[in-house]
N, C-alpha and C positions, 0 to 999 in steps of 0.2 A: 362762943363755937370756937373751937380748935382752929389757932390761927394758920395751920399749916393746911389744914382742910379749906379754910376760906380763900385762901390762895389759891389751893387747886381747883377749886368751883371757879372762883374769878378769872384767871390764868393761866390754864391746865398747860399752856405748852412752854412753860419755862422749864430749862433743865434743873438739875440738882445745885448747881453753883448757884445759878440767878436766884432759886428760891431761897437758898441760904444767905445770901446778900440781903435778899427784900426783907428775911426775918429777923436777921441780925444773928445769925447761927452758923455753925460750923457743917461744912458739906455732911461730916462722918455724922451728926446729930440729924439732921434732915433726912438722911437716908435711913438712921436707925429708927426715926419716927414713921416714916414710909413703910417700912419693914413692919413696924409694930400694927399700922394701921391695916396691911395687909394679914397678918395672923387673926387681928379682932374682925376681920370680914367686913370692915368698915370700907376700905380701898380694895375694889374688886379689880380695878383696871381702869382705864382710859384709853380714848380712841380720838382721832383727829376728826373733825366738823368738815364734812367733803360737800360739795356743791355739785351734787352728782347729774344736775341738768347740764352741767359744762363737758360732762363725760357720757358717751354711750354706754351706759353701764348696763343697759338690757335688764333691768332690774324692775318688778312693778310692786307696789308697796298698797296694803289695803289694811282700812280699820275697821276691827269687827267688834260690833256689840253683842255679847253673848248673855241669855238670859239660863240660870242654871238652878236645879233646885238644891238647896242647903242638905248635906248628910247629917245624920245624928252622930253627935260625938266629932264630927270634925267639920261642922260649917260649910265655907265655901272653900276652905283650904287645900281638901285633898284633891278635887276637881281642879282647883287652880292649878296646882302644883302640875298635874297630870297635863294639863294643856300647855304650860309653859316649857315642858321637856320636848315638843315638836321642834325639829330644825326650822321650818317655817316660820314659828313665832319671834319676834323680835324682843316684844316686851308683852307682859300682861299686868293688867290691875284691877285690883277688885274697886267696885264703884257706887257710889250712892246714885239714885234716882230710877230710872225707867228699866235699867240693864243690870245686871250684877259684874260681869267683866269687860274691860275695853281691851282687846289684844290688837295689837300691831303685826302684821305679818307680811311676808316678801316671797317674792319667787321670780323664775325666769320670766314668766309669760303670764298674761291674766288669765290661761287656762288653767296653767297650774294652781294659781292662788284661788280660784273657784273651787278646782278638784280638791284642795286641803279642805275648803269649806265645808263642802258636798259630803265628802267621802271620809274624812277623818274626825273633824271637828262636830258637825250637826249630827252625827251618828254615836256619840259618846252617849253613854246612860247618864242620865243628868242634865243634859243640855235640852233646854226645852226649845230656844230660838235662836236665831242669828240673824242680823243684820249687818251685810257688807258694805263699806264705802271705799272705793278706790281713790288712791291719793293720785291727784293729776298734776300740781305741780306745787312746789315748796317755795315759800316766800322767807322764811325764817327756820333756823336749825339750830337747837340749843342756844339762842340769844343772839345768834350772828344771822344777819340780813344777808340774803342770797344773791339777789342781783342789785346790790345797791351801788349806784354810780356815786361818784364825789360830790356831784353838786346836789343828790337826793338826800344827803347826809345832815343837811341844814334842816334848821327848824323852819315850820312852815310859817309864811308871811302872813301876818297881820295885817288886813284889809280895815280901813278906818269906817 
């Protein structure tokens, strides 16, 4: 794996100067590599990991299992790309198992997300069924524990 990509995955909050120091490169070389990763569409952007429970974000998130009919000549791709274009959709994954797509969606209220599912998503030609699960609480986001207190970070005690 490219050392810069590995560094981005493990510690994405570093400045380019800090990345250069860790990788033993010049800052100009790090910037050149980052630009190349963007041109290759490997690096599409990065975001901070936020604990939205600490903020009254007024955001409702849902996980939606979607069963679809594959299209001749396009398989699942065409419909998955169409679903991915909705503003409410944060992420969309092709899955193996009981359903075909796993969709992460969000909206300002439970009713708005439910409306998206019932009026936009479920009515698409090729969508066989949906199962919606609303996220109630996040404990870990992208590798970060959200409510970890310093004493909680210790290993579990072993009883004799």
